[in-house]
C-alpha positions as CSV (number, residue, x, y, z in Angstrom):
1,X,8.2,98.1,64.0
2,X,5.1,99.7,65.4
3,X,5.2,102.2,68.2
4,X,3.3,99.8,70.4
5,X,6.3,97.5,70.3
6,X,8.7,100.1,71.6
7,X,9.5,99.4,75.3
8,X,9.5,102.0,78.0
9,X,13.2,101.7,78.3
10,X,15.6,100.9,75.4
11,X,18.9,99.4,76.6
12,X,21.8,98.6,74.4
13,X,23.8,95.5,75.0
14,X,27.3,95.9,76.5
15,X,28.9,95.1,73.1
16,X,26.9,97.8,71.5
17,X,28.5,100.6,73.6
18,X,30.6,103.1,71.8
19,X,34.2,102.1,71.3
20,X,35.2,105.6,70.3
21,X,34.2,109.1,71.2
22,X,33.0,111.3,68.3
23,X,34.6,114.6,67.6
24,X,32.0,116.8,65.9
25,X,34.7,119.4,65.1
26,X,36.0,117.1,62.4
27,X,32.8,117.5,60.4
28,X,32.6,121.3,60.9
29,X,33.7,123.2,57.7
30,X,34.2,126.3,59.8
31,X,36.1,125.2,62.9
32,X,35.6,126.7,66.4
33,X,38.0,129.7,66.9
34,X,41.2,128.6,68.7
35,X,42.1,129.4,72.3
36,X,44.3,132.5,72.5
37,X,47.2,133.2,74.7
38,X,46.1,136.4,76.7
39,X,49.6,137.7,76.6
40,X,50.5,137.3,72.9
41,X,47.0,137.0,71.5
42,X,48.3,134.1,69.4
43,X,46.6,130.6,69.3
44,X,47.6,128.5,72.3
45,X,50.2,125.9,71.5
46,X,50.5,122.4,73.1
47,X,53.5,123.4,75.3
48,X,51.5,126.5,76.6
49,X,48.6,124.4,77.7
50,X,50.8,121.6,79.1
51,X,51.3,123.2,82.5
52,X,47.6,123.4,83.1
53,X,46.1,120.2,81.5
54,X,47.2,116.6,81.2
55,X,49.2,116.0,78.0
56,X,46.6,113.7,76.3
57,X,43.8,116.0,77.1
58,X,45.7,118.9,75.5
59,X,46.0,116.8,72.4
60,X,42.2,116.1,72.4
61,X,41.5,119.8,73.1
62,X,43.5,120.9,70.0
63,X,42.3,118.1,67.6
64,X,39.9,119.5,65.0
65,X,40.5,116.8,62.4
66,X,40.1,113.3,63.9
67,X,36.4,112.2,63.8
68,X,36.7,109.2,66.1
69,X,39.1,108.9,69.1
70,X,39.3,105.4,70.7
71,X,38.1,105.1,74.3
72,X,40.8,103.3,76.3
73,X,39.8,99.9,77.5
74,X,40.1,100.9,81.2
75,X,37.6,103.7,80.7
76,X,35.2,101.5,78.8
77,X,35.4,99.0,81.6
78,X,34.5,101.7,84.1
79,X,31.7,102.9,81.9
80,X,30.2,99.4,82.1
81,X,29.4,99.9,85.8
82,X,26.6,102.3,84.8
83,X,26.4,102.3,81.0
84,X,24.8,101.9,78.6
85,X,22.3,104.3,80.1
86,X,18.6,103.9,79.2
87,X,16.7,105.7,76.5
88,X,13.2,106.1,78.0
89,X,9.9,106.6,76.2
90,X,8.0,109.1,78.4
91,X,4.6,107.4,77.8
92,X,3.2,108.7,81.1
93,X,4.1,112.3,80.4
94,X,2.7,112.0,76.9
95,X,-0.6,110.7,78.3
96,X,-0.7,113.5,81.0
97,X,-0.2,116.1,78.3
98,X,-2.6,114.4,76.0
99,X,-0.2,115.1,73.1
100,X,0.3,113.3,69.8
101,X,4.0,114.0,70.2
102,X,6.3,111.1,71.1
103,X,8.8,112.0,73.9
104,X,12.0,110.3,74.7
105,X,14.7,111.1,77.2
106,X,18.3,109.8,77.6
107,X,18.7,109.3,81.4
108,X,22.2,109.9,82.7
109,X,21.5,109.6,86.5
110,X,22.2,105.9,87.0
111,X,25.4,106.4,89.0
112,X,26.3,107.6,92.5
113,X,27.3,111.0,91.2
114,X,23.8,111.3,89.9
115,X,24.7,112.9,86.5
116,X,26.4,112.7,83.1
117,X,29.5,114.4,84.5
118,X,31.1,111.0,85.3
119,X,31.6,110.3,81.6
120,X,34.3,112.9,81.4
121,X,35.5,112.8,85.0
122,X,36.7,109.2,84.7
123,X,38.4,110.0,81.4
124,X,40.3,113.0,82.8
125,X,41.3,111.1,86.0
126,X,42.5,108.2,83.9
127,X,44.8,110.4,81.8
128,X,46.1,112.2,85.0
129,X,46.9,108.8,86.5
130,X,48.5,107.5,83.3
131,X,50.7,110.6,83.3
132,X,51.9,109.9,86.8
133,X,50.4,112.9,88.5
134,X,49.6,113.2,92.2
135,X,46.3,114.9,91.9
136,X,44.0,117.4,90.2
137,X,42.1,120.6,91.0
138,X,38.8,121.8,89.7
139,X,35.8,124.0,90.3
140,X,32.1,123.0,90.7
141,X,28.9,125.0,90.6
142,X,25.9,122.9,91.3
143,X,28.2,120.2,92.6
144,X,27.6,117.5,90.0
145,X,31.0,117.8,88.4
146,X,32.8,117.9,91.8
147,X,30.9,114.8,92.9
148,X,31.8,112.9,89.7
149,X,35.4,113.9,89.8
150,X,35.8,112.9,93.5
151,X,34.5,109.5,92.5
152,X,36.8,109.2,89.6
153,X,39.9,110.3,91.6
154,X,39.0,107.9,94.4
155,X,39.0,105.1,91.8
156,X,42.4,106.0,90.5
157,X,43.8,107.0,93.9
158,X,44.4,110.6,93.0
159,X,44.2,113.7,95.3
160,X,41.2,115.9,94.4
161,X,40.9,119.6,95.4
162,X,37.5,121.1,94.6
163,X,36.6,124.8,94.7
164,X,32.9,125.0,95.0
165,X,30.9,128.2,94.2
166,X,30.1,129.6,97.7
167,X,26.3,129.9,97.2
168,X,26.2,126.2,96.1
169,X,28.5,125.2,99.0
170,X,26.0,126.7,101.4
171,X,22.8,125.6,99.6
172,X,24.0,122.0,98.8
173,X,25.7,120.5,101.8
174,X,24.9,117.0,100.7
175,X,26.8,117.3,97.5
176,X,29.7,118.7,99.5
177,X,29.6,115.7,101.8
178,X,29.5,113.2,99.0
179,X,32.7,114.7,97.6
180,X,34.3,114.5,101.0
181,X,33.2,110.9,101.4
182,X,35.2,110.1,98.2
183,X,38.2,111.9,99.7
184,X,38.1,115.3,98.0
185,X,38.9,118.5,99.8
186,X,36.1,121.1,99.2
187,X,36.7,124.9,99.6
188,X,34.0,127.5,99.2
189,X,34.9,130.0,96.4
190,X,36.0,132.7,96.4
191,X,38.3,131.9,99.4
192,X,41.2,133.2,101.3
193,X,43.4,130.2,100.2
194,X,44.5,131.7,96.9
195,X,45.8,135.1,95.8
196,X,43.0,135.4,93.2
197,X,40.4,134.5,95.8
198,X,41.6,137.1,98.2
199,X,41.6,139.8,95.5
200,X,38.0,138.9,94.4
201,X,36.8,139.1,98.0
202,X,38.5,142.4,98.4
203,X,36.9,143.8,95.2
204,X,33.5,142.2,95.9
205,X,33.0,141.8,99.6
206,X,30.3,139.3,100.5
207,X,30.1,137.9,97.0
208,X,28.3,134.5,96.6
209,X,30.8,133.5,93.9
210,X,30.6,132.3,90.4
211,X,32.1,129.5,88.3
212,X,34.5,132.0,86.9
213,X,35.9,132.7,90.4
214,X,36.2,129.1,91.2
215,X,38.0,128.3,88.0
216,X,40.6,131.0,88.7
217,X,41.3,129.6,92.1
218,X,41.5,126.0,90.9
219,X,43.9,127.0,88.1
220,X,46.1,128.9,90.5
221,X,46.5,126.0,92.8
222,X,47.1,123.5,89.9
223,X,49.8,125.6,88.3
224,X,51.4,126.3,91.6
225,X,51.5,122.8,93.0
226,X,54.0,120.2,91.6
227,X,52.4,117.1,90.3
228,X,48.9,118.6,89.8
229,X,46.9,119.6,86.8
230,X,43.6,121.4,86.4
231,X,40.5,119.6,85.0
232,X,37.2,121.2,83.8
233,X,33.7,119.6,83.7
234,X,32.3,121.5,80.8
235,X,32.9,124.1,78.1
236,X,36.2,122.6,76.7
237,X,36.4,120.6,73.5
238,X,37.8,117.6,75.3
239,X,34.8,117.5,77.6
240,X,32.3,117.6,74.8
241,X,34.3,114.8,73.1
242,X,34.0,112.5,76.2
243,X,30.3,113.3,76.6
244,X,29.6,112.2,73.0
245,X,28.9,108.7,74.5
246,X,25.5,110.1,75.5
247,X,24.5,111.0,71.9
248,X,26.1,107.9,70.4
249,X,24.2,105.6,72.7
250,X,20.9,107.6,72.2
251,X,21.3,107.4,68.4
252,X,22.1,103.7,68.4
253,X,19.1,102.9,70.6
254,X,16.8,105.0,68.3
255,X,18.3,103.5,65.1
256,X,17.6,100.0,66.6
257,X,13.9,100.7,66.7
258,X,13.7,102.9,63.5
259,X,13.1,106.1,65.4
260,X,14.2,109.5,64.1
261,X,13.8,112.5,66.4
262,X,12.4,115.7,64.9
263,X,13.9,117.8,67.6
264,X,16.6,117.4,70.2
265,X,16.6,119.5,73.3
266,X,19.3,119.9,75.9
267,X,20.0,122.2,78.8
268,X,23.0,124.5,78.3
269,X,25.3,126.0,80.9
270,X,28.8,125.5,79.6
271,X,27.7,122.9,77.0
272,X,28.9,119.4,78.2
273,X,25.4,117.7,78.3
274,X,24.0,119.5,75.2
275,X,27.2,118.9,73.2
276,X,27.3,115.3,74.1
277,X,23.7,114.6,73.4
278,X,23.6,116.3,70.0
279,X,27.0,115.2,68.7
280,X,26.1,112.4,66.3
281,X,22.9,114.1,65.2
282,X,24.8,117.3,64.5
283,X,27.4,115.3,62.6
284,X,24.7,114.0,60.3
285,X,23.4,117.6,59.9
286,X,26.9,118.9,59.1
287,X,27.4,116.2,56.5
288,X,24.0,116.8,54.9
289,X,22.7,113.3,55.7
290,X,19.8,114.4,57.9
291,X,18.2,117.4,59.5
292,X,17.1,118.0,63.0
293,X,15.8,120.9,65.1
294,X,18.3,121.3,67.9
295,X,17.4,123.5,70.9
296,X,19.7,124.7,73.6
297,X,17.8,125.8,76.8
298,X,19.4,128.1,79.3
299,X,18.2,130.1,82.4
300,X,16.8,133.6,81.8
301,X,19.0,134.7,84.7
302,X,22.2,133.6,83.0
303,X,21.4,134.0,79.2
304,X,24.8,133.4,77.5
305,X,23.3,132.3,74.1
306,X,20.2,134.4,73.9
307,X,21.6,137.7,75.2
308,X,25.4,137.3,75.3
309,X,28.0,138.6,72.8
310,X,30.0,136.3,70.5
311,X,33.5,137.4,71.4
312,X,36.8,136.4,72.7
313,X,36.7,136.5,76.5
314,X,38.4,135.1,79.6
315,X,37.1,131.7,80.7
316,X,37.5,132.8,84.4
317,X,36.9,135.8,86.6
318,X,40.5,136.1,87.6
319,X,41.6,136.4,84.0
320,X,44.4,133.9,84.2
321,X,43.0,131.3,81.7
322,X,43.2,131.5,77.9
323,X,40.8,133.6,75.9
324,X,38.0,131.6,74.2
325,X,35.7,132.9,71.5
326,X,32.2,132.1,72.8
327,X,28.9,133.5,73.5
328,X,29.6,135.3,76.8
329,X,28.1,137.6,79.4
330,X,31.6,138.7,80.4
331,X,33.9,136.9,82.8
332,X,32.9,139.2,85.6
333,X,29.2,138.3,85.4
334,X,27.9,136.8,88.6
335,X,24.4,135.3,88.5
336,X,21.9,136.6,91.1
337,X,22.1,134.8,94.5
338,X,18.4,133.8,94.1
339,X,19.3,131.7,91.1
340,X,19.0,128.0,92.2
341,X,18.6,126.2,88.9
342,X,22.3,125.6,88.0
343,X,23.8,126.5,84.6
344,X,25.6,129.4,86.1
345,X,28.6,129.8,83.8
346,X,29.1,133.2,82.1
347,X,30.0,131.7,78.7
348,X,29.4,128.8,76.4
349,X,31.5,126.1,74.7
350,X,33.4,127.5,71.7
351,X,32.2,124.5,69.6
352,X,28.6,125.1,70.4
353,X,29.0,128.8,70.1
354,X,30.2,128.4,66.5
355,X,27.4,126.0,65.6
356,X,24.9,128.4,67.1
357,X,26.5,131.3,65.2
358,X,26.1,129.4,62.0
359,X,22.4,128.9,62.6
360,X,22.7,125.1,63.0
361,X,20.9,125.2,66.4
362,X,18.7,127.6,68.3
363,X,18.5,128.7,71.9
364,X,15.8,129.6,74.3
365,X,15.9,131.0,77.8
366,X,13.4,130.1,80.6
367,X,12.6,131.5,84.0
368,X,13.4,129.3,87.0
369,X,9.9,129.1,88.5
370,X,8.7,127.7,85.2
371,X,11.6,125.3,85.2
372,X,10.6,123.9,88.6
373,X,7.0,123.6,87.6
374,X,8.1,121.4,84.8
375,X,10.4,119.4,87.1
376,X,7.5,118.8,89.5
377,X,5.2,117.8,86.7
378,X,7.7,115.4,85.3
379,X,8.5,113.9,88.7
380,X,4.8,113.2,89.4
381,X,4.2,111.2,86.2
382,X,7.6,109.8,85.3
383,X,8.8,108.8,88.7
384,X,12.2,110.5,88.6
385,X,13.1,113.7,90.5
386,X,15.1,115.6,87.8
387,X,18.1,117.8,88.4
388,X,17.2,121.5,88.1
389,X,19.6,121.8,85.2
390,X,17.9,119.0,83.2
391,X,14.5,120.6,84.0
392,X,15.3,123.4,81.7
393,X,15.2,120.9,78.8
394,X,12.0,119.3,80.3
395,X,10.3,122.7,80.3
396,X,10.9,123.2,76.6
397,X,10.1,119.6,75.8
398,X,6.7,120.0,77.5
399,X,6.1,123.3,75.7
400,X,6.9,121.7,72.4
401,X,4.7,118.7,73.1
402,X,1.8,121.0,73.9
403,X,2.3,122.9,70.6
404,X,2.0,119.5,68.9
405,X,-1.3,119.1,70.7
406,X,-2.5,122.5,69.5
407,X,-1.3,121.9,65.9
408,X,-2.2,118.2,65.7
409,X,1.5,117.3,64.8
410,X,3.1,114.0,65.7
411,X,6.6,115.1,66.2
412,X,9.3,113.0,68.0
413,X,11.1,114.8,70.7
414,X,14.4,113.7,72.4
415,X,15.7,115.5,75.4
416,X,18.6,114.9,77.8
417,X,17.9,114.1,81.4
418,X,21.3,114.9,82.8
419,X,20.7,113.4,86.2
420,X,18.7,113.3,89.4
421,X,17.8,116.2,91.8
422,X,18.0,114.5,95.1
423,X,20.9,116.7,96.2
424,X,19.0,119.8,95.2
425,X,16.2,119.7,97.8
426,X,17.0,123.2,99.1
427,X,16.0,124.6,95.7
428,X,12.9,122.4,95.6
429,X,12.0,123.6,99.1
430,X,12.3,127.2,98.1
431,X,10.0,126.5,95.1
432,X,7.4,124.7,97.3
433,X,7.5,127.4,100.0
434,X,6.9,130.2,97.4
435,X,10.3,131.6,98.2
436,X,11.7,131.2,94.7
437,X,11.6,134.2,92.5
438,X,12.5,134.9,88.9
439,X,15.3,137.3,88.1
440,X,16.0,138.5,84.6
441,X,19.0,140.8,84.3
442,X,18.4,144.1,82.7
443,X,20.4,145.4,79.8
444,X,22.2,147.6,82.3
445,X,23.0,144.6,84.5
446,X,24.5,142.8,81.5
447,X,26.4,145.8,80.3
448,X,28.6,145.6,83.4
449,X,29.8,142.2,82.3
450,X,30.1,143.2,78.7
451,X,32.3,146.2,79.6
452,X,34.9,143.7,81.0
453,X,35.2,141.8,77.7
454,X,38.7,142.4,76.3
455,X,39.0,144.5,73.2
456,X,41.3,142.6,70.8
457,X,42.4,144.6,67.7
458,X,41.8,142.8,64.4
459,X,39.8,140.0,66.1
460,X,36.6,141.7,67.5
């Protein structure tokens, strides 16, 4: 089929939607390192994770062997409200850049939460309801995950307690109000409502918070409240599993038109969007069936991949969660308050960290003013105001398309557009007013976080 016959938007039919999630760990010869119990330094067992997470989610978290896990019918029916999501050929952007490159993006913003996060939120809420729980707790940074989870909990009539990073709580009131509209309680973190929150405020007066702080508070409340469990919107294996619907749909749509991407680009904070987008392509790469250039894009102000250390570290600032082996800046790392582009987590998914360490993917960091320039350029020609997080991927996709122009190469680029930026107008306002600045932590800044990484004899 000629390129001229490829439509602007490629939709799958309902019956072509994935029936199962794809577990990329099943095809990894070297598996991601297991979560460790911080007390015994032994791999976490099912019964140790049971008080924190829903039972079925623990099983999915620990499963390194099953390649495909069936999506329950009730979740598939919910997905049908906004899926399949479109694979879009960015013809207008290609023309604007005057590039021979062919650019595609998988758009995940066609739901009220405005992002891909709903793919996992509805799954986690489903398993909580099935287990007979009263409610769940969580953290949220930019607010996308909290928004999605509040929607999912409303659908299943579950209570939802959200701890929102304080700087985002103040900068993104509309996200906060959407969560409250769907019935969630939203608390700025760190707060006085938990023991860990009070300690963090005592140790760091006036702190604007971090995802690590919010995770600690949410876990404390979940484990201390009968009938509640904690759920997480990124980083964990179970979340990457649920998000694989993004990549499975993207690959199916491309296969339908005989398209093979040369490079796949995704933004990377904790890893949910990137892991979901690349899953089936990485599977082919692991099995030796095809090769792709896979690029993770992260903010220069929170450079877990590009400047972090690959080590066992706490997943949270309060050091109550299991230890995960990941690329990390240290659980005590708190991004600069001027950082408005999302992707604020101090570490990275263990699965993605292992793939990166094996050289199966690469990583780049970009400064936030360049990210917002790319976001504005994309919005003006493609008609979608992108989320700041997604705009990291847009930045590198544009850069790669311009390289193709310089080199006369006709590469095919696929990137993930995780969602819309309509709740991120404070950040856009700062950019347009010239009030946004770039902050790149010095080696000395990062060392403070690195000093807090636990030393585990015989492991690192």
